[in-house]
C-alpha positions as CSV (number, residue, x, y, z in Angstrom):
1,M,-15.2,26.9,18.2
2,F,-17.7,26.0,15.5
3,A,-15.0,26.2,12.8
4,Q,-12.8,23.8,14.9
5,L,-15.7,21.3,15.3
6,K,-16.3,21.4,11.5
7,Q,-12.6,20.7,10.9
8,F,-12.7,17.8,13.4
9,I,-15.7,16.3,11.7
10,S,-13.9,16.6,8.3
11,G,-10.8,14.9,9.8
12,A,-13.0,12.0,11.1
13,Q,-14.5,11.7,7.6
14,I,-11.0,11.5,6.1
15,L,-10.1,8.7,8.5
16,F,-13.3,6.9,7.7
17,V,-12.5,7.0,4.0
18,A,-8.9,5.7,4.6
19,F,-9.8,3.2,7.4
20,G,-10.7,0.1,5.4
21,A,-7.4,0.1,3.4
22,L,-5.4,1.2,6.4
23,V,-6.3,-1.8,8.6
24,L,-6.6,-4.3,5.7
25,V,-2.8,-4.6,5.2
26,P,-1.9,-5.6,8.8
27,L,-4.9,-8.0,8.9
28,L,-3.5,-9.7,5.7
29,T,0.1,-9.8,6.8
30,G,-0.1,-10.7,10.4
31,L,1.0,-7.3,11.8
32,N,-0.9,-5.5,14.6
33,P,-3.8,-3.3,13.4
34,A,-3.3,-1.0,16.4
35,M,0.3,-0.4,15.2
36,A,-1.0,0.4,11.7
37,L,-3.3,3.0,13.2
38,L,-0.5,4.4,15.4
39,G,2.0,4.4,12.5
40,A,-0.4,6.1,10.1
41,G,-1.3,8.7,12.7
42,V,2.2,9.6,13.9
43,G,3.6,9.2,10.4
44,T,1.1,11.7,9.0
45,L,2.1,14.1,11.8
46,M,5.8,13.7,10.9
47,F,4.9,14.3,7.3
48,Q,3.1,17.5,8.2
49,F,6.1,18.7,10.3
50,L,8.6,18.1,7.4
51,T,6.3,19.7,4.8
52,R,5.4,22.7,7.1
53,R,1.8,21.5,7.0
54,E,1.3,22.7,3.5
55,V,-0.1,19.5,1.9
56,P,-3.5,18.0,2.7
57,I,-2.3,14.4,2.8
58,F,-3.2,11.5,5.1
59,L,-0.8,8.6,4.9
60,G,-2.1,5.0,5.3
61,S,-0.9,1.4,4.9
62,S,0.8,0.7,1.6
63,F,-0.5,-2.3,-0.5
64,A,2.8,-2.6,-2.3
65,F,4.4,-4.2,0.7
66,I,1.8,-6.9,1.4
67,G,3.5,-9.7,-0.6
68,P,7.0,-8.9,0.6
69,I,5.8,-8.6,4.3
70,I,4.1,-12.0,4.1
71,F,7.3,-13.6,2.6
72,S,9.6,-11.9,5.1
73,M,7.4,-12.8,8.1
74,Q,7.6,-16.5,7.0
75,T,11.3,-16.4,6.2
76,W,12.9,-14.2,8.9
77,G,10.1,-13.4,11.5
78,Q,8.5,-10.2,12.6
79,G,11.5,-8.6,14.3
80,A,13.6,-8.9,11.1
81,T,10.7,-7.8,9.0
82,Q,10.2,-4.6,11.0
83,F,13.9,-3.8,10.5
84,G,13.5,-4.4,6.8
85,L,10.5,-2.1,6.7
86,F,12.4,0.6,8.7
87,F,15.3,0.3,6.2
88,A,12.9,0.6,3.2
89,G,12.1,4.1,4.4
90,F,15.5,5.2,3.4
91,M,14.7,4.6,-0.3
92,Y,12.4,7.7,0.0
93,F,15.3,9.8,1.1
94,V,17.4,8.5,-1.7
95,V,14.8,9.4,-4.3
96,A,14.2,12.7,-2.6
97,G,17.9,13.5,-2.8
98,L,18.1,12.5,-6.5
99,I,15.1,14.8,-7.3
100,R,16.7,17.7,-5.3
101,W,20.0,17.1,-7.1
102,R,19.1,16.2,-10.7
103,G,15.3,16.9,-11.0
104,M,12.4,14.7,-12.1
105,G,14.0,14.1,-15.5
106,F,16.6,11.8,-13.9
107,I,14.0,9.8,-12.1
108,H,12.0,9.3,-15.4
109,K,15.1,8.1,-17.1
110,L,16.0,5.6,-14.3
111,L,12.4,4.5,-13.8
112,P,10.4,4.8,-17.0
113,P,6.9,3.3,-17.4
114,V,8.4,0.1,-18.9
115,V,10.1,-0.5,-15.6
116,I,7.4,0.7,-13.2
117,G,4.4,-0.9,-15.0
118,P,5.4,-4.6,-14.8
119,V,6.8,-4.2,-11.3
120,I,3.4,-2.9,-10.1
121,M,1.8,-5.8,-11.8
122,V,4.0,-8.2,-9.9
123,I,3.1,-6.5,-6.7
124,G,-0.6,-7.5,-7.3
125,L,-0.2,-10.9,-9.0
126,S,2.5,-12.3,-6.8
127,V,0.0,-12.8,-4.0
128,A,-2.9,-13.9,-6.1
129,V,-2.6,-17.4,-4.7
130,A,-2.8,-16.2,-1.2
131,A,-6.0,-14.3,-2.0
132,S,-7.6,-17.3,-3.5
133,G,-6.6,-19.4,-0.5
134,M,-8.1,-17.0,2.0
135,A,-11.3,-16.8,-0.1
136,M,-11.5,-20.6,0.3
137,G,-10.8,-20.4,4.1
138,Q,-7.3,-21.8,3.9
139,G,-4.3,-20.7,5.7
140,G,-1.0,-22.3,6.5
141,G,-1.9,-25.3,4.4
142,K,-5.0,-26.0,6.6
143,Q,-8.8,-25.5,6.1
144,L,-9.5,-23.0,8.8
145,V,-13.1,-22.2,7.9
146,P,-15.5,-24.7,6.2
147,Y,-15.1,-24.6,2.4
148,A,-18.7,-23.9,1.4
149,T,-19.1,-21.2,4.2
150,S,-15.8,-19.6,3.1
151,L,-16.8,-19.3,-0.6
152,L,-20.2,-17.8,0.4
153,L,-18.6,-15.2,2.7
154,A,-15.9,-14.3,0.2
155,A,-18.6,-13.9,-2.5
156,I,-20.7,-11.6,-0.2
157,S,-17.6,-9.4,0.6
158,L,-16.5,-9.3,-3.0
159,A,-19.9,-8.5,-4.4
160,T,-20.5,-5.7,-1.9
161,T,-17.1,-4.2,-2.7
162,I,-17.8,-4.4,-6.5
163,V,-21.3,-2.9,-6.1
164,V,-20.1,0.0,-4.0
165,S,-17.1,0.6,-6.4
166,V,-19.2,0.7,-9.5
167,F,-22.7,1.8,-8.5
168,A,-22.4,3.9,-5.4
169,G,-22.1,7.7,-5.4
170,G,-20.7,10.5,-3.3
171,M,-18.7,9.6,-0.2
172,L,-19.9,6.0,-0.2
173,R,-18.1,5.3,-3.4
174,L,-14.8,6.1,-1.7
175,V,-15.1,3.3,0.9
176,P,-15.7,0.1,-1.1
177,I,-13.2,-1.9,1.0
178,L,-14.7,-0.8,4.3
179,S,-18.2,-1.5,2.9
180,G,-17.2,-5.0,1.9
181,V,-15.6,-5.7,5.3
182,V,-18.7,-4.5,7.2
183,V,-21.2,-6.4,5.2
184,G,-19.1,-9.6,5.1
185,Y,-18.5,-9.3,8.9
186,I,-22.2,-9.0,9.5
187,A,-22.9,-12.0,7.4
188,A,-20.2,-13.9,9.2
189,C,-21.8,-13.1,12.5
190,F,-25.1,-14.6,11.3
191,M,-23.3,-17.7,10.1
192,G,-21.6,-18.2,13.4
193,V,-18.0,-17.8,12.1
194,V,-17.0,-14.9,14.3
195,N,-15.3,-15.6,17.6
196,F,-16.8,-13.1,20.1
197,E,-14.8,-14.5,23.0
198,Q,-11.7,-12.5,22.2
199,I,-13.8,-9.3,21.9
200,I,-15.5,-9.9,25.3
201,N,-12.2,-10.6,27.0
202,A,-10.3,-7.7,25.5
203,P,-9.9,-4.5,27.7
204,W,-11.5,-1.3,26.6
205,F,-8.2,0.5,26.7
206,A,-4.8,-1.2,26.1
207,M,-1.3,-0.4,25.1
208,P,-0.6,-1.8,21.6
209,H,1.7,-4.8,21.7
210,F,5.2,-3.7,20.7
211,V,7.7,-6.1,19.1
212,S,11.3,-5.1,19.0
213,P,13.0,-5.0,15.6
214,E,15.9,-7.3,15.0
215,V,18.8,-6.3,12.8
216,N,18.8,-8.5,9.7
217,W,20.5,-7.2,6.6
218,A,19.1,-9.9,4.4
219,A,15.6,-8.7,5.2
220,A,16.7,-5.0,4.9
221,L,18.2,-5.5,1.4
222,F,15.1,-7.5,0.4
223,M,12.7,-4.7,1.4
224,L,14.8,-1.7,0.1
225,P,14.0,-2.0,-3.6
226,V,10.3,-2.8,-2.8
227,A,10.0,0.9,-1.9
228,I,10.7,2.1,-5.4
229,A,7.2,1.6,-6.6
230,P,5.6,3.4,-3.6
231,C,8.0,6.3,-4.1
232,I,6.7,6.7,-7.7
233,E,3.2,6.2,-6.4
234,H,3.8,9.0,-3.9
235,I,5.0,11.4,-6.6
236,G,1.9,10.6,-8.7
237,G,-0.3,11.1,-5.7
238,V,1.2,14.5,-4.8
239,M,0.8,15.7,-8.5
240,A,-2.8,14.4,-8.6
241,L,-3.6,16.3,-5.4
242,G,-2.1,19.4,-6.8
243,K,-4.4,19.3,-9.8
244,V,-7.4,18.9,-7.4
245,T,-6.4,21.8,-5.1
246,G,-4.9,24.0,-7.7
247,T,-1.6,24.2,-5.9
248,D,1.8,23.0,-7.2
249,Y,3.2,21.0,-4.3
250,T,6.2,20.0,-6.4
251,Q,7.4,23.6,-6.1
252,S,6.3,24.3,-2.5
253,P,7.1,22.5,-0.2
254,G,8.7,20.4,-3.1
255,L,8.8,16.7,-3.9
256,H,12.0,16.3,-1.9
257,R,10.2,17.4,1.2
258,T,7.1,15.3,0.7
259,L,9.1,12.2,-0.1
260,S,11.2,12.8,3.0
261,G,8.1,13.2,5.1
262,D,6.7,9.9,3.7
263,G,10.0,8.2,4.3
264,A,10.2,9.3,7.9
265,G,6.7,7.9,8.4
266,V,7.7,4.6,6.8
267,C,10.8,4.4,9.1
268,F,8.6,5.0,12.2
269,A,5.9,2.6,11.2
270,G,8.5,-0.1,10.6
271,L,10.1,0.4,14.0
272,I,6.9,0.0,15.9
273,G,5.6,-3.0,13.9
274,G,3.1,-1.3,11.5
275,P,3.1,-1.5,7.7
276,P,4.8,1.2,5.6
277,I,2.5,4.2,4.8
278,T,1.7,6.0,1.5
279,T,-0.6,8.5,-0.1
280,Y,-4.3,7.4,-0.7
281,A,-6.3,8.1,-3.8
282,E,-9.4,7.7,-1.7
283,V,-8.4,10.7,0.4
284,T,-7.8,12.8,-2.7
285,G,-11.3,11.7,-3.9
286,A,-12.8,12.9,-0.6
287,L,-11.1,16.3,-1.0
288,M,-12.6,16.6,-4.5
289,I,-16.1,16.0,-3.0
290,T,-15.8,18.1,0.1
291,R,-13.6,20.9,-1.4
292,N,-12.0,21.3,2.0
293,F,-8.3,21.6,1.3
294,N,-7.2,22.7,4.8
295,P,-4.2,20.5,5.9
296,V,-5.5,20.9,9.5
297,I,-8.2,18.3,8.8
298,M,-5.4,15.8,8.2
299,T,-4.0,16.6,11.6
300,Y,-7.3,15.8,13.2
301,A,-7.5,12.5,11.2
302,A,-4.0,11.6,12.4
303,V,-4.8,12.3,16.0
304,L,-8.0,10.2,15.8
305,A,-6.0,7.3,14.3
306,V,-3.5,7.5,17.3
307,I,-6.4,7.5,19.8
308,L,-8.0,4.5,18.1
309,A,-4.8,2.5,18.4
310,F,-5.3,2.4,22.2
311,F,-8.9,1.0,22.1
312,G,-8.5,-2.7,23.0
313,K,-12.1,-3.7,22.2
314,F,-11.9,-2.0,18.8
315,N,-8.7,-3.8,17.8
316,A,-10.2,-7.1,19.0
317,V,-13.1,-6.6,16.6
318,L,-10.6,-6.0,13.8
319,T,-8.6,-9.2,14.5
320,S,-11.9,-11.2,14.7
321,I,-12.7,-10.6,11.0
322,P,-12.9,-14.1,9.4
323,L,-10.3,-15.1,6.8
324,P,-12.8,-15.5,3.9
325,V,-14.2,-12.0,4.4
326,M,-10.7,-10.6,3.8
327,G,-10.0,-13.1,1.0
328,G,-13.0,-12.0,-1.0
329,I,-11.8,-8.4,-0.9
330,M,-8.2,-9.4,-1.8
331,V,-9.4,-11.1,-5.0
332,L,-10.5,-7.6,-6.3
333,L,-7.7,-5.7,-4.5
334,F,-4.7,-7.5,-5.9
335,G,-6.2,-7.6,-9.4
336,T,-6.7,-3.9,-9.1
337,I,-3.1,-3.3,-8.3
338,A,-2.0,-5.4,-11.3
339,S,-4.4,-3.4,-13.4
340,I,-2.8,-0.1,-12.3
341,G,0.5,-1.5,-13.6
342,L,-1.1,-2.4,-16.9
343,K,-2.6,1.1,-17.1
344,T,0.9,2.6,-16.5
345,L,2.1,0.8,-19.7
346,I,-1.0,1.8,-21.7
347,D,-1.0,5.5,-20.6
348,A,2.7,5.8,-21.6
349,K,1.9,4.0,-24.9
350,V,4.8,1.6,-24.3
351,N,5.4,-0.3,-27.5
352,L,5.5,-4.0,-26.6
353,M,6.3,-4.9,-30.2
354,A,9.7,-3.4,-29.6
355,P,12.1,-6.3,-28.6
356,R,13.6,-4.2,-25.8
357,N,10.3,-3.4,-24.1
358,L,9.0,-6.9,-24.6
359,V,12.1,-8.4,-23.0
360,I,11.9,-6.1,-19.9
361,V,8.1,-6.7,-19.3
362,S,8.4,-10.5,-20.0
363,V,11.3,-11.1,-17.7
364,V,9.9,-9.1,-14.9
365,L,6.5,-10.8,-15.0
366,T,7.9,-14.3,-15.3
367,C,10.5,-13.9,-12.5
368,G,8.2,-12.0,-10.2
369,I,5.0,-14.1,-10.5
370,G,7.1,-17.3,-10.7
371,G,8.9,-16.6,-7.5
372,L,12.4,-16.8,-8.8
373,M,15.0,-16.4,-6.0
374,V,18.6,-15.2,-6.3
375,Q,20.6,-16.4,-3.3
376,V,24.2,-15.7,-2.3
377,G,25.1,-17.2,1.0
378,N,22.6,-16.0,3.6
379,F,21.4,-13.1,1.3
380,S,18.5,-13.7,-1.0
381,L,16.4,-11.6,-3.3
382,I,12.9,-12.6,-4.5
383,G,9.7,-11.1,-5.7
384,V,9.2,-7.3,-6.0
385,G,12.7,-6.6,-4.7
386,L,14.4,-8.8,-7.3
387,V,12.4,-7.7,-10.3
388,S,12.7,-4.0,-9.4
389,I,16.5,-4.3,-9.7
390,L,16.2,-6.6,-12.7
391,A,13.9,-4.1,-14.5
392,M,16.2,-1.2,-13.8
393,V,19.4,-3.1,-15.0
394,L,17.7,-4.3,-18.2
395,N,16.4,-0.7,-18.9
396,L,19.9,0.7,-18.5
397,V,21.8,-2.1,-20.4
398,L,19.5,-2.7,-23.4
399,P,20.0,-0.2,-26.2
400,A,17.2,2.2,-26.8
401,E,15.0,1.6,-29.8
402,V,16.3,3.7,-32.8
403,P,13.5,4.9,-35.1
404,E,13.8,3.6,-38.6
405,D,14.8,6.2,-41.2
406,P,12.0,6.3,-43.9
407,Q,14.7,7.4,-46.4
408,A,16.9,4.4,-45.7
409,E,15.4,2.1,-48.4
410,I,15.2,4.8,-51.1
């Protein structure tokens, strides 16, 4: 009994570490935070079933889809967006099948760092304008929160997140987003920006509001290539976890199983109206500190996430977080995503003096950040989806750099 209680507490700790990032995505994109909790909980349980509960992973909301979700919600609406997110889950099965068939070498050839790096940078930088707008209290072209108040709240949230990220130690260092939200929310309460009426009127327990997905192939084809970057992120996350635990999960249960488990969770989350889910570096960090590698703790974390999805008051608190508080955190968050893309290029020592590499990176960044759209009839590609395809095509078409022969001039 004591051992089970200890595992339950460890599971609650994992959910606490993942919580800030988990609920941030739906709050930024207009999706239901309750559905994000439900999608993460059930998605993690589906992952555990498909991987025979061998891997200590908790799957939470993916940042890679923030920009595409915002665009899709504005263009096609929530029902079509949900169908697109459901369809994006199939990319995981495609990559899993390719790995099972040809091995990781084929994936590295199709998606080398010169492709993945700039695409990840676009994921972060393409929504930089939205982050600044929210930090200034603006949304939908309107000033929703007074400008001076907004900047102060955004600064408080951002400063807290930075301080915790850089100076905190132990478990606290793993929750910078959550810390920024909590401190910013408290400050907003004192400044009279929080609307407590919706919290008071919310029931203690409530069924999460479900929106039916609508079949929309334009939204589906828009979202499908967006999943390429999270697939690669998943592979990296599983490998990093293996180094922490001392177990090679690429062999057992195998990357094809872990990708399939993640993909199944993405499909489920999309159907119910939650954001796609992915592995979390914060969770791996928590495992490094606690040294508790039992996958059962992820089961407890998943069950707790499902239970929280049905607490009406709790979800009302989440939706009452003021816009500038989220904006302050977004300023750091989206820049961090872009930095990860830059790190991908640096770690792989990609030579940007080589014309081929320079062309791929330059075209991807300009088209992605500039918002270039390719439209044929009712079908359109823009942002991450477009540049993912563009980067892969350029990588396959442009000739590889041939090293110069030092004897050629002799």
